[in-house]
C-alpha positions as CSV (number, residue, x, y, z in Angstrom):
1,M,-1.7,11.7,10.2
2,R,-2.8,10.1,13.5
3,L,-0.9,11.4,16.1
4,A,-0.7,9.5,19.7
5,T,0.5,9.8,23.1
6,A,2.2,6.5,24.4
7,R,3.9,5.2,27.5
8,V,7.2,3.2,26.3
9,G,9.0,1.7,28.8
10,D,9.8,4.9,31.2
11,L,9.1,7.0,29.0
12,V,6.0,8.8,27.9
13,V,6.1,10.0,24.1
14,G,4.1,12.2,21.4
15,A,4.3,10.2,18.0
16,V,3.4,9.9,14.9
17,L,1.4,6.3,14.6
18,A,2.5,4.6,10.9
19,E,2.4,1.1,9.8
20,D,5.6,0.5,11.2
21,G,4.9,1.6,14.7
22,L,5.3,4.8,16.5
23,H,7.5,7.8,15.3
24,P,8.4,9.6,18.4
25,L,8.3,13.8,17.4
26,P,11.4,15.3,17.0
27,D,12.9,17.7,20.2
28,G,10.4,15.9,22.7
29,L,7.3,17.9,21.5
30,T,4.0,16.7,22.4
31,V,0.9,16.5,20.9
32,D,-0.6,19.1,23.2
33,D,2.6,21.0,21.7
34,L,1.5,20.1,18.0
35,V,-2.4,21.3,18.8
36,R,-0.9,24.8,19.9
37,A,1.2,25.2,16.5
38,G,-1.8,24.4,14.3
39,L,-2.5,22.3,11.5
40,P,0.3,23.2,8.8
41,A,3.2,23.3,11.5
42,A,2.0,20.0,13.1
43,L,2.0,18.2,9.6
44,E,5.5,19.6,9.1
45,I,6.8,18.1,12.3
46,G,4.7,15.5,11.8
47,T,6.4,14.7,8.4
48,R,9.9,14.9,10.1
49,A,9.0,12.4,13.1
50,L,8.0,10.1,10.0
51,A,11.6,10.2,8.8
52,G,13.1,8.7,12.3
53,V,12.9,5.3,13.6
54,A,9.7,3.6,15.0
55,L,8.9,2.4,18.3
56,P,6.7,-1.2,17.8
57,L,3.3,-0.3,19.0
58,A,3.0,-3.5,20.5
59,G,5.2,-2.9,23.3
60,A,3.6,0.6,24.2
61,T,0.7,1.7,26.1
62,L,-1.4,4.5,24.6
63,L,-2.8,7.2,26.6
64,P,-5.0,9.8,26.0
65,P,-4.1,11.7,22.7
66,L,-3.9,15.3,24.2
67,H,-5.2,16.8,27.2
68,P,-8.4,19.0,26.5
69,S,-8.1,22.5,27.4
70,S,-11.9,22.1,27.9
71,V,-14.2,19.8,26.8
72,R,-18.0,20.9,25.3
73,D,-20.3,18.1,24.8
74,F,-23.1,19.0,22.3
75,V,-26.7,17.3,21.8
76,T,-26.9,16.9,17.7
77,F,-28.6,14.0,16.8
78,E,-32.6,14.6,16.8
79,S,-33.3,10.7,17.3
80,H,-31.1,10.5,20.4
81,V,-33.2,13.2,21.9
82,E,-36.7,11.3,21.1
83,G,-35.0,8.3,23.3
84,V,-33.1,9.9,25.6
85,R,-35.3,12.1,27.2
86,R,-38.3,9.2,27.9
87,S,-36.0,7.7,30.3
88,V,-33.9,10.6,31.7
89,D,-36.2,13.3,31.5
90,D,-39.4,11.7,32.0
91,A,-40.6,13.7,28.8
92,V,-41.8,12.7,25.3
93,G,-40.6,14.6,22.2
94,V,-37.8,17.4,21.2
95,P,-38.1,20.3,23.0
96,D,-38.8,23.5,20.4
97,A,-35.6,25.2,21.8
98,W,-33.1,22.5,20.7
99,Y,-33.6,23.4,17.2
100,D,-32.6,27.1,18.0
101,A,-28.7,26.3,18.2
102,P,-26.3,23.5,18.9
103,T,-26.6,23.0,22.8
104,F,-24.2,21.7,25.0
105,Y,-22.9,21.9,28.4
106,F,-19.1,21.5,30.1
107,T,-17.7,18.4,31.2
108,N,-14.3,17.4,33.4
109,P,-11.2,18.0,31.3
110,H,-9.3,16.3,34.4
111,A,-11.5,13.2,34.2
112,I,-9.8,12.2,30.9
113,V,-8.6,8.5,30.0
114,G,-7.4,6.7,27.3
115,P,-8.0,3.5,25.1
116,G,-7.4,0.5,27.7
117,A,-7.8,2.6,30.7
118,P,-10.5,1.0,33.4
119,V,-13.6,2.9,33.7
120,R,-14.9,3.3,37.5
121,R,-18.8,3.1,37.9
122,P,-19.6,6.0,40.4
123,W,-20.3,5.0,44.2
124,G,-24.0,4.1,43.9
125,C,-24.6,3.9,40.7
126,R,-27.1,1.4,39.1
127,A,-27.6,2.8,35.5
128,L,-24.2,3.3,33.8
129,D,-24.3,4.2,30.2
130,F,-21.7,4.4,27.3
131,E,-22.4,7.3,25.3
132,L,-20.9,7.0,21.2
133,E,-19.8,9.9,20.1
134,V,-16.8,11.9,17.8
135,A,-15.0,15.1,18.8
136,C,-13.3,18.1,16.9
137,V,-10.3,19.6,18.5
138,A,-9.2,23.2,18.3
139,G,-6.1,24.0,16.7
140,A,-6.7,27.8,16.9
141,E,-7.5,30.6,19.2
142,G,-10.7,32.7,18.4
143,A,-14.0,34.4,19.2
144,S,-17.3,35.0,17.3
145,W,-16.0,33.0,14.1
146,T,-17.8,32.9,11.1
147,E,-18.3,29.1,10.4
148,A,-15.8,29.0,7.7
149,E,-13.4,30.8,9.9
150,A,-14.3,27.7,12.9
151,G,-14.0,25.0,9.7
152,D,-10.5,26.5,9.2
153,A,-9.3,26.0,12.8
154,I,-10.3,22.4,13.2
155,F,-7.1,20.6,14.1
156,G,-8.5,17.1,14.1
157,Y,-11.1,14.5,15.1
158,L,-10.9,11.7,17.7
159,V,-13.3,8.8,19.3
160,L,-15.1,10.0,22.7
161,N,-17.4,8.1,25.2
162,D,-19.2,10.1,27.6
163,W,-19.9,7.8,30.0
164,S,-23.2,8.7,32.0
165,A,-24.5,7.6,35.6
166,R,-28.1,7.7,34.0
167,D,-29.7,7.3,38.0
168,L,-27.5,10.1,39.4
169,Q,-28.0,12.3,35.9
170,K,-31.8,11.8,36.3
171,R,-32.2,12.9,40.1
172,E,-29.8,15.9,39.6
173,M,-31.4,17.2,36.4
174,R,-34.7,17.9,38.3
175,V,-33.0,20.7,39.8
176,G,-32.9,22.7,36.7
177,L,-29.2,22.5,36.6
178,G,-26.7,19.7,35.2
179,P,-25.9,17.2,34.2
180,A,-22.9,17.4,36.7
181,K,-22.1,13.9,39.2
182,G,-24.0,11.9,36.5
183,K,-21.3,13.0,33.9
184,D,-18.1,14.5,35.1
185,F,-16.6,11.3,36.5
186,C,-15.1,9.7,33.2
187,T,-14.8,10.5,29.6
188,S,-12.6,8.2,27.8
189,I,-10.9,9.6,24.2
190,G,-8.6,8.0,21.6
191,P,-7.3,5.7,20.5
192,W,-5.2,8.9,18.3
193,L,-6.1,11.9,17.0
194,V,-6.8,12.3,13.6
195,T,-5.5,15.5,11.7
196,A,-8.3,16.9,9.6
197,D,-6.9,16.6,6.2
198,E,-7.0,13.2,6.5
199,L,-10.7,13.2,6.5
200,A,-11.0,15.6,3.8
201,D,-12.9,13.5,1.4
202,R,-15.6,12.4,3.7
203,V,-16.9,15.8,4.2
204,D,-20.5,16.5,2.1
205,D,-21.4,19.6,0.3
206,D,-23.1,21.1,3.6
207,G,-19.6,20.1,5.7
208,F,-20.8,17.7,7.3
209,L,-18.3,14.7,8.3
210,D,-19.8,11.5,6.8
211,L,-18.3,8.4,8.8
212,D,-19.8,5.0,10.0
213,C,-19.7,4.5,14.0
214,R,-20.7,1.8,16.1
215,V,-20.4,0.2,19.5
216,T,-20.4,-3.0,21.0
217,V,-21.0,-4.4,24.6
218,N,-18.9,-7.8,25.2
219,G,-18.6,-8.3,21.6
220,V,-22.2,-7.6,20.7
221,E,-23.3,-4.8,18.6
222,V,-25.8,-2.4,20.4
223,G,-25.7,0.5,18.1
224,R,-24.7,1.9,14.9
225,D,-25.2,5.3,12.8
226,R,-23.9,7.7,10.2
227,L,-22.1,10.5,11.7
228,A,-23.6,12.7,8.8
229,H,-27.0,12.3,10.9
230,M,-26.0,15.1,13.4
231,G,-28.5,18.4,12.9
232,W,-25.4,20.6,13.1
233,S,-21.9,20.2,11.8
234,F,-18.6,20.7,13.5
235,P,-17.8,23.9,12.0
236,T,-21.3,25.0,13.2
237,M,-20.6,23.7,16.6
238,L,-17.3,25.2,17.0
239,A,-18.5,28.7,15.6
240,Y,-21.5,28.6,18.0
241,A,-19.2,27.9,20.6
242,S,-16.9,30.7,20.1
243,R,-19.6,33.4,19.9
244,D,-19.5,35.8,22.4
245,S,-16.9,34.0,24.4
246,L,-13.2,32.1,23.6
247,V,-12.0,28.6,22.0
248,V,-8.4,28.1,22.4
249,P,-6.1,25.2,20.9
250,G,-6.8,21.8,22.5
251,D,-10.7,22.4,23.2
252,V,-12.6,19.3,22.5
253,L,-16.0,19.7,21.2
254,A,-17.8,16.6,21.0
255,S,-21.2,15.8,18.6
256,G,-22.8,14.5,21.4
257,T,-24.6,10.8,21.2
258,T,-25.3,9.2,18.1
259,G,-28.8,7.9,17.0
260,G,-29.6,4.2,16.5
261,G,-28.6,2.9,19.9
262,G,-25.8,5.0,20.7
263,C,-26.6,4.8,24.1
264,L,-28.6,2.5,26.6
265,A,-30.8,5.3,27.4
266,E,-32.0,6.0,24.1
267,L,-33.1,2.2,23.9
268,W,-34.3,2.5,27.4
269,G,-36.5,5.1,26.5
270,R,-38.2,3.6,23.4
271,A,-38.5,-0.2,24.8
272,G,-39.9,1.6,28.0
273,R,-37.6,-0.9,30.1
274,Q,-33.7,-1.3,30.7
275,D,-33.2,-3.4,28.0
276,P,-30.2,-4.0,27.4
277,P,-29.4,-3.6,31.0
278,P,-27.3,-1.0,32.4
279,L,-23.3,-1.9,32.0
280,Q,-21.6,-3.6,35.1
281,P,-18.3,-4.2,36.4
282,G,-16.7,-6.5,33.8
283,D,-18.3,-5.1,30.7
284,V,-16.2,-4.3,27.9
285,V,-17.3,-1.2,25.6
286,S,-15.8,-1.1,22.0
287,I,-16.8,2.1,20.2
288,T,-15.5,2.2,16.6
289,V,-15.7,4.9,14.2
290,E,-14.3,4.8,10.3
291,R,-11.2,6.2,9.7
292,L,-10.6,7.2,13.4
293,G,-10.2,3.5,15.1
294,T,-11.9,1.6,18.6
295,L,-11.5,2.9,21.9
296,T,-12.3,0.2,24.2
297,N,-12.7,0.4,28.1
298,T,-13.6,-1.9,30.8
299,V,-16.0,-1.1,33.4
300,V,-14.8,-1.8,37.1
301,D,-16.6,-1.6,40.3
302,G,-15.9,2.0,42.1
303,T,-14.5,2.7,45.7
304,P,-16.9,4.0,48.6
305,V,-17.3,8.0,48.7
306,P,-17.4,9.8,52.1
307,P,-20.5,11.2,53.2
308,L,-21.5,14.5,53.3
309,T,-23.3,16.9,55.5
310,P,-27.0,17.2,54.9
311,F,-28.9,20.2,53.5
312,R,-29.5,22.6,56.8
313,R,-32.2,24.6,56.9
314,A,-32.3,28.3,57.8
315,S,-33.4,29.0,61.0
316,R,-36.1,32.0,60.9
317,Q,-33.8,34.4,63.0
318,T,-30.9,33.6,60.3
319,A,-32.8,34.3,57.5
320,E,-34.3,37.4,58.8
321,S,-30.6,38.8,59.7
322,R,-29.7,39.0,56.2
């Protein structure tokens, strides 16, 4: 099933998307409610919704399909690492430690936008970038799962764009932490959440999901790759995230950027210059993933931010008194 959240007139509804439009979920349930209920219960509720009257999709505004409990963004494509490190980290090759486990960072679950929403370029940023990704959504709670248990806990998948201010990211990561402000201003997801059963026929013998992925800027294709080129599968990623920790329903775990031009920084690193150029206000970025749909957003200019008090060096007397 394709599950969507939409604004129809003055109402926001959770719905199942079918050929004839949006079928509202019964009893005012939301997509978040279905994710918390787990996939078997969600499919039963969705089937009931499909028996009802559909609302026209043309008169609705699609919103983020769900409100993520958290967002973990992994980096699982080796070719992406090779290209992007040259432009962001001024480094060559792939770190040995990258091969040890599917590395991730947490990004901001409160800065989520949906399809069609404008994306503000951070104030002062001059190297805005998109990132072509696919994410899975957890539909169960657990800790230290096996990969088999993690695979069973996947509720569904959606398209994700991890917007990145590369100039801010490059500066702040020299501190040894991050990314932070280079990433946390916006993540777009959508256009809907596709339940895992819909994609079972595209999972290979090793548990990897194989889908065609591509991205365009202003209608011109910039990148394309196969999702199966990930170095770790979604069950492996989810099992690793749960290790000595806790995963809950609604957690979003992103694949990381594909290779093949899945972001501009990869192309900049390979070319040694910013070609294609960074995103500008007015640019339209569309990510299309087979079976998952197309996620489109338009870049708009940011607004000025208030200044911060600069760093204050501690005096000798203050330091000695501690």
